[in-house]
N, C-alpha and C positions, 0 to 999 in steps of 0.2 A: 209318172208315179202318182200313184194315190194314197190316201190316207188308209183305206183297205188292203192295198199291196204293202204298206209298211206294217200294218197291224200283222197281217199274216206272215210275214217275214219274221217280226218278234216273237210272236206265239212260237213259230217252227225251231228258232233260236233255243226259245225256253225248253221247249220240249227236247232238242238234241242235247240240252246241257243236262237236263233231269236223266233222259237215258245214258248218257257218259257217267253221270253219278253212279246209276244203278249199277253199272259195269265195274266201276272202280271198288265199288263195295263189294261185288262178287269175288273180284281177283284179291281183295284183302282177307275175305273171310275163306275163301276156298285156297289155302296155299297148296294142296296137294295138286290141284289141277293148273296153277299157276304155271308149270314147266310145259304143259299141253296147249296152252294158250294160242299159239301159233296154227296149231295143227287141229284141234277141234276147236267149235265154236258154241257158245253159249246162248241161251235165249237172248241174254242181255247184249251179245255181239250183234246178233241180227236187228235188235231194236237200234241200236245205235247207227247201223248202216242205212236202216231204212228211215230214221230221223234225219240223218246227213244227207240221205238223197231228196226229203221232201225240201229240207232248208235250202240245199241247192237250187229247187225248183222255183222256191218262194224267191230268191235271191235273183234268179234269171229275170223273173218278171219286174223287179225293180229296175233293171239296166234296158230293159225295151223302152 
């Protein structure tokens, strides 16, 4: 485990939480679409999934 790997994981965690906050805000303000949340995606949904994947990869590097 290196300092660079720790820093990368921390940055990815912050990015994931930021994207999650964006999605929660979208769901709070777009009440008409909340019922369709599991059926259709928002751009914020895709951003959360991507950030989650990047965070997972950064965490794998810590475990090596």
